[in-house]
C-alpha positions as CSV (number, residue, x, y, z in Angstrom):
1,M,38.3,80.4,47.9
2,K,39.5,76.7,47.4
3,K,36.5,75.5,48.8
4,I,34.6,77.3,46.4
5,L,36.3,76.2,43.5
6,A,36.3,72.6,44.3
7,L,32.6,73.0,44.9
8,I,32.3,74.6,41.4
9,G,34.4,71.6,40.1
10,I,32.1,69.2,41.5
11,L,29.3,70.7,40.2
12,L,30.6,70.9,36.7
13,I,31.3,67.2,36.7
14,A,27.9,66.1,38.2
15,A,26.4,68.2,35.2
16,F,28.7,66.5,32.6
17,V,27.7,63.1,33.9
18,A,24.3,64.2,33.7
19,G,24.4,65.3,30.3
20,C,26.2,62.2,29.1
21,A,23.5,60.1,30.4
22,Q,20.8,62.2,29.0
23,K,22.3,61.3,25.7
24,E,22.9,58.0,25.9
25,E,19.8,55.9,24.2
26,V,18.7,52.3,25.9
27,K,19.1,49.9,23.2
28,P,15.7,47.8,22.9
29,T,16.2,44.0,23.6
30,P,15.5,42.5,20.0
31,A,12.4,40.7,20.0
32,P,12.8,37.0,19.3
33,E,12.4,36.3,15.3
34,A,8.8,35.0,14.7
35,T,8.9,30.8,14.1
36,V,7.5,29.9,10.8
37,T,6.2,26.4,10.2
38,P,6.6,25.8,6.8
39,E,3.4,24.5,4.7
40,E,3.1,20.6,5.0
41,T,4.3,19.1,1.4
42,P,3.5,15.6,0.2
43,A,6.6,13.0,0.6
44,Y,5.8,12.2,-3.4
45,K,5.2,13.9,-6.2
46,L,1.7,13.9,-8.0
47,V,1.3,15.1,-11.6
48,K,-1.9,17.1,-10.2
49,P,-2.1,18.1,-6.3
50,G,-4.5,15.8,-4.2
51,V,-5.2,13.4,-7.4
52,L,-3.4,10.0,-8.1
53,T,-3.3,10.0,-12.0
54,V,-3.0,6.3,-13.2
55,G,-2.4,5.2,-16.5
56,M,-3.7,2.2,-18.3
57,D,-4.5,0.4,-21.6
58,A,-8.5,0.2,-21.2
59,T,-8.4,-2.6,-23.8
60,Y,-8.1,-5.4,-21.6
61,P,-11.3,-6.9,-19.7
62,P,-11.7,-7.8,-17.3
63,F,-8.8,-6.0,-15.7
64,E,-9.6,-2.5,-17.4
65,Y,-11.9,-1.4,-20.2
66,I,-14.3,1.3,-21.0
67,N,-18.1,0.8,-20.2
68,E,-19.4,1.9,-24.0
69,T,-22.6,3.1,-22.2
70,T,-21.2,5.0,-19.2
71,D,-17.9,6.0,-20.8
72,E,-16.4,5.2,-17.4
73,F,-13.5,3.1,-16.8
74,E,-14.6,-0.3,-15.0
75,G,-12.5,-3.3,-14.2
76,F,-10.7,-5.2,-11.6
77,D,-7.5,-2.7,-11.7
78,V,-9.9,0.0,-11.5
79,D,-11.6,-0.9,-8.7
80,L,-8.3,-1.8,-6.9
81,M,-6.7,1.9,-7.8
82,K,-9.6,3.5,-6.4
83,E,-9.1,1.7,-3.0
84,I,-5.9,2.7,-2.8
85,G,-6.6,6.0,-3.5
86,K,-8.9,6.3,-0.9
87,R,-6.5,4.8,1.6
88,L,-4.0,7.8,0.4
89,G,-6.7,10.5,0.6
90,L,-6.5,10.9,-3.0
91,E,-9.1,11.5,-5.9
92,V,-8.0,9.1,-8.7
93,E,-8.6,9.7,-12.3
94,F,-7.4,7.2,-15.1
95,V,-5.7,8.0,-18.6
96,N,-6.2,5.7,-21.2
97,V,-3.0,4.9,-23.0
98,A,-2.0,2.5,-25.8
99,W,0.2,-0.3,-24.5
100,E,3.2,0.5,-26.7
101,G,3.6,4.0,-25.3
102,I,2.5,3.3,-21.6
103,I,6.0,3.1,-20.3
104,P,7.5,6.0,-22.0
105,G,4.3,8.1,-20.6
106,L,5.2,7.0,-17.3
107,V,9.0,8.3,-17.1
108,A,8.0,11.6,-18.7
109,H,5.5,12.1,-15.8
110,K,2.2,12.3,-17.7
111,Y,0.9,10.1,-15.0
112,D,1.7,9.0,-11.6
113,C,1.5,5.4,-11.9
114,I,0.5,2.5,-14.3
115,C,-2.0,-0.4,-13.0
116,S,-2.6,-2.6,-16.3
117,A,-2.2,-5.8,-15.8
118,M,1.5,-5.2,-16.4
119,T,3.7,-8.3,-15.5
120,I,6.9,-7.5,-13.5
121,T,9.8,-8.5,-15.6
122,E,14.0,-7.7,-14.9
123,E,13.8,-5.6,-18.5
124,R,11.1,-3.4,-17.4
125,K,12.8,-2.8,-14.0
126,K,15.5,-1.1,-16.0
127,Q,13.0,1.7,-16.6
128,I,10.5,1.7,-13.9
129,D,10.1,0.4,-10.6
130,F,7.2,-1.8,-9.5
131,S,5.1,-2.0,-6.4
132,D,4.8,-5.8,-4.3
133,P,2.9,-7.9,-6.7
134,Y,-0.7,-7.8,-6.8
135,F,-2.1,-10.7,-8.9
136,E,-0.7,-13.9,-10.1
137,A,-1.3,-14.9,-13.8
138,W,0.1,-17.2,-16.8
139,Q,-0.2,-16.9,-20.4
140,V,-2.4,-19.5,-22.0
141,I,-3.1,-20.5,-25.7
142,V,-6.6,-19.6,-26.8
143,V,-8.3,-21.5,-30.0
144,R,-11.6,-21.5,-31.3
145,A,-13.8,-23.7,-29.6
146,D,-14.0,-26.3,-32.6
147,C,-10.1,-26.4,-33.0
148,T,-9.2,-30.0,-32.8
149,D,-5.5,-29.9,-34.4
150,I,-3.8,-27.7,-31.8
151,T,-3.9,-29.2,-28.2
152,K,-0.5,-28.5,-27.0
153,P,2.3,-25.4,-27.9
154,E,4.0,-27.7,-30.1
155,D,1.0,-28.1,-32.5
156,L,1.3,-24.1,-33.3
157,A,4.3,-25.1,-35.6
158,G,3.4,-23.7,-38.9
159,K,-0.1,-21.8,-37.5
160,V,-0.5,-17.9,-37.6
161,V,-0.5,-17.1,-33.4
162,G,-1.6,-13.6,-32.7
163,V,-0.4,-11.3,-29.5
164,Q,-0.8,-7.9,-28.5
165,I,2.2,-6.2,-29.3
166,G,4.5,-5.2,-26.2
167,T,2.9,-7.8,-24.0
168,T,4.3,-11.0,-22.0
169,G,2.1,-12.8,-24.6
170,Q,4.7,-11.6,-27.3
171,F,7.6,-12.6,-25.4
172,V,6.2,-15.9,-24.9
173,A,5.4,-16.4,-28.4
174,E,8.9,-15.4,-29.1
175,D,10.5,-18.0,-26.7
176,L,8.5,-20.8,-28.1
177,V,9.8,-19.8,-31.6
178,K,13.3,-19.8,-30.2
179,S,12.8,-22.9,-28.8
180,G,12.4,-24.3,-32.3
181,I,8.6,-24.1,-32.7
182,N,8.1,-22.5,-36.0
183,F,5.0,-20.3,-36.4
184,E,4.2,-16.8,-37.3
185,I,3.5,-14.4,-34.5
186,K,1.0,-11.7,-35.7
187,T,0.8,-8.2,-33.3
188,Y,-2.0,-6.3,-32.6
189,D,-2.4,-3.0,-31.0
190,T,-5.1,-4.8,-28.7
191,T,-6.2,-8.1,-27.5
192,P,-9.6,-7.7,-28.4
193,D,-8.5,-7.3,-32.2
194,A,-6.4,-10.5,-31.7
195,L,-9.5,-12.4,-30.6
196,L,-11.6,-11.0,-33.3
197,D,-9.5,-12.1,-35.8
198,L,-9.2,-15.6,-34.1
199,K,-13.1,-15.6,-33.9
200,N,-12.8,-14.6,-38.0
201,G,-10.6,-17.6,-38.8
202,N,-7.9,-15.2,-39.7
203,I,-5.6,-16.6,-37.4
204,D,-5.2,-19.9,-35.6
205,A,-4.4,-19.2,-31.8
206,V,-4.1,-16.1,-29.7
207,I,-1.5,-16.1,-26.6
208,I,-2.8,-14.0,-23.9
209,D,-3.0,-13.8,-20.0
210,N,-5.4,-16.6,-18.1
211,G,-7.7,-13.7,-16.7
212,V,-8.5,-12.0,-20.0
213,A,-8.9,-15.4,-21.8
214,E,-11.3,-17.1,-19.0
215,K,-13.4,-13.8,-19.1
216,A,-13.6,-14.0,-23.2
217,I,-14.7,-17.7,-23.0
218,K,-17.3,-17.0,-20.1
219,N,-18.9,-14.2,-22.4
220,N,-18.3,-16.7,-25.5
221,P,-18.3,-20.2,-24.6
222,D,-19.3,-21.2,-28.2
223,V,-16.5,-19.4,-29.6
224,Y,-13.0,-19.7,-27.6
225,K,-11.2,-22.3,-25.4
226,T,-7.9,-23.0,-23.8
227,V,-5.2,-25.5,-24.6
228,G,-2.0,-26.2,-23.6
229,G,-1.9,-25.8,-19.9
230,K,0.1,-23.0,-18.8
231,L,2.9,-21.2,-20.7
232,S,4.4,-19.1,-18.2
233,Y,4.1,-17.8,-14.7
234,E,4.0,-14.0,-13.8
235,E,2.9,-11.4,-11.4
236,Y,1.5,-8.3,-12.2
237,G,2.8,-5.1,-10.2
238,I,1.7,-1.3,-10.1
239,A,4.4,0.8,-12.0
240,V,6.0,3.9,-10.7
241,A,8.6,6.2,-12.3
242,K,11.7,5.5,-10.6
243,D,12.3,9.0,-9.2
244,N,9.2,8.9,-6.9
245,P,10.3,6.5,-4.2
246,E,7.9,7.8,-1.7
247,L,4.8,7.1,-3.8
248,L,5.9,3.7,-4.6
249,K,6.4,3.1,-0.8
250,A,2.9,5.0,-0.1
251,I,1.4,2.4,-3.1
252,N,2.7,-0.6,-1.4
253,Q,1.4,0.5,2.1
254,A,-2.1,1.2,0.8
255,L,-2.2,-2.2,-1.6
256,K,-0.8,-4.3,2.0
257,E,-4.1,-2.5,3.8
258,V,-6.5,-3.6,0.9
259,K,-5.0,-7.0,1.0
260,E,-5.4,-7.4,4.8
261,D,-8.8,-5.9,5.4
262,G,-10.4,-8.3,3.0
263,T,-11.3,-5.6,0.3
264,Y,-9.2,-7.3,-2.5
265,D,-10.9,-10.6,-1.9
266,K,-14.2,-8.7,-2.4
267,I,-13.1,-7.3,-5.7
268,Y,-11.3,-10.5,-7.3
269,Q,-14.9,-12.1,-6.3
270,K,-16.5,-9.4,-8.2
271,W,-14.6,-9.5,-11.5
272,F,-13.3,-13.4,-11.3
273,G,-16.3,-14.9,-9.1
274,E,-13.8,-17.4,-7.3
């Protein structure tokens, strides 16, 4: 009897264990989470994806101007930025901006950079960053070709001198006045306006960048000439907003390549012939 009871007990225990085993669920091994590769984003910010938008005051030949026949932007700065854009793999679009508002427009991110014969100055560096210099320039005095009473800066005393507002030409003119050479400074929205007034005899001289002066004289040798030598030394840079350092880095690298592979020299030769 005891053996029978023991056997029954063993069978009951076995049945209980088997029942528990059936109730246990095998927990599946969790699959590893899929690794998602985030889409690549450019290191720098652009106003338009895939496009380098360049602000310039297109009234400053041979650096930038609008061809009246084709309505296209042309000039040294235009060709330079097209090459830089090519090396960055970006399309390039140009925006024509009045000089007086060109820096505020960059700060407000209306365009990605400025390439517009802009001189690198400490005052401007407070608002924007500059690329490595891409052009050396200086200010000169332009007078009418038949002028005989102005041959040096001191001869500007008592005269009326035209400058484009907000440019280095204006700053140099103001410095000359501060130095004791008293003359009237007349500001213009564009350099061509100042040169036209000079041609028409409404002012006595214009202070502008040498490259622009050389172009004006080449096109009108019987109208203009330069006197007085170099009034200042300056360098042009491509301006970028202070919160876009990666774009500045990319532009500097592209500018370096343009200079090293001879492309810069070809562009210079095209517009200045030297």
